[in-house]
Wavefront OBJ file of the C-alpha trace (Angstrom):
o trace
v 127.901 109.772 112.640
v 129.774 112.999 113.392
v 132.510 113.622 115.934
v 132.728 116.581 118.294
v 134.280 118.737 115.556
v 131.415 118.123 113.282
v 133.356 115.914 110.792
v 131.752 112.743 109.394
v 133.572 109.626 110.633
v 131.480 106.891 109.008
v 132.156 105.674 105.470
v 128.444 105.224 104.752
v 125.651 107.442 105.897
v 122.292 105.995 104.953
v 119.616 108.324 103.624
v 115.958 108.363 104.829
v 112.920 108.446 102.576
v 111.281 111.782 102.582
v 107.755 110.369 102.403
v 107.892 107.333 104.649
v 110.984 107.990 106.907
v 112.267 104.545 106.095
v 116.004 104.119 105.855
v 117.100 103.794 102.143
v 119.529 100.804 102.098
v 122.483 100.599 99.976
v 120.962 97.927 97.737
v 117.762 99.895 96.955
v 118.634 100.623 93.420
v 115.050 101.853 92.662
v 115.402 104.807 95.068
v 115.954 108.361 93.749
v 117.248 111.651 95.168
v 116.258 114.878 93.598
v 116.963 118.473 94.214
v 113.956 120.761 93.784
v 114.792 124.449 93.191
v 113.444 127.203 95.388
v 111.859 130.019 93.442
v 111.512 133.602 94.517
v 107.888 134.294 94.897
v 108.050 137.767 93.406
v 110.305 137.324 90.380
v 109.776 133.587 89.763
v 113.478 133.033 89.439
v 115.775 130.456 91.057
v 117.158 131.969 94.263
v 120.226 129.690 94.550
v 118.803 127.294 97.045
v 117.081 123.911 96.678
v 115.392 121.268 98.763
v 116.506 117.712 98.557
v 114.038 114.759 98.553
v 115.040 111.131 98.792
v 112.341 108.626 97.715
v 112.712 104.890 98.357
v 111.966 102.264 95.803
v 108.870 101.002 97.772
v 107.263 104.383 97.614
v 108.035 104.767 93.882
v 106.360 101.407 93.231
v 103.284 102.487 95.211
v 102.903 105.717 93.235
v 101.536 103.757 90.212
v 98.859 102.293 92.423
v 97.880 104.946 94.805
v 99.936 107.933 95.966
v 100.437 108.284 99.794
v 99.248 111.590 101.215
v 102.831 112.908 101.678
v 103.422 112.634 97.932
v 100.151 113.683 96.372
v 101.245 117.250 95.611
v 104.576 116.087 94.313
v 103.066 113.298 92.190
v 100.429 115.546 90.724
v 103.145 118.061 89.734
v 105.712 115.475 88.397
v 103.706 112.616 86.834
v 101.083 112.924 84.119
v 98.367 110.296 84.324
v 95.364 109.275 86.414
v 96.876 110.397 89.698
v 97.527 113.961 88.522
v 95.681 116.650 86.711
v 96.984 115.226 83.429
v 99.970 117.417 82.703
v 103.562 117.487 84.008
v 105.262 120.514 85.440
v 102.526 122.513 86.674
l 1 2 3 4 5 6 7 8 9 10 11 12 13 14 15 16 17 18 19 20 21 22 23 24 25 26 27 28 29 30 31 32 33 34 35 36 37 38 39 40 41 42 43 44 45 46 47 48 49 50 51 52 53 54 55 56 57 58 59 60 61 62 63 64 65 66 67 68 69 70 71 72 73 74 75 76 77 78 79 80 81 82 83 84 85 86 87 88 89 90
């Protein structure tokens, strides 16, 4: 929570899963958080900014079975295998 001055006053601020909007608990040790770089469309270079995604452990376990629609593009880009086009990174 933030006070009127915009300062964080809680000791623990839970994250939310980017795919399912579930709160990621402190004991969810299978969860991940990753920063994906934003790239300039013209030059193809890193522009100094990134987007942060948090994925809960339950979604990570589901990916090996069937990717939810919110993660299909990310899964096909990150994971080689039957869910993707067969190569990582592009």
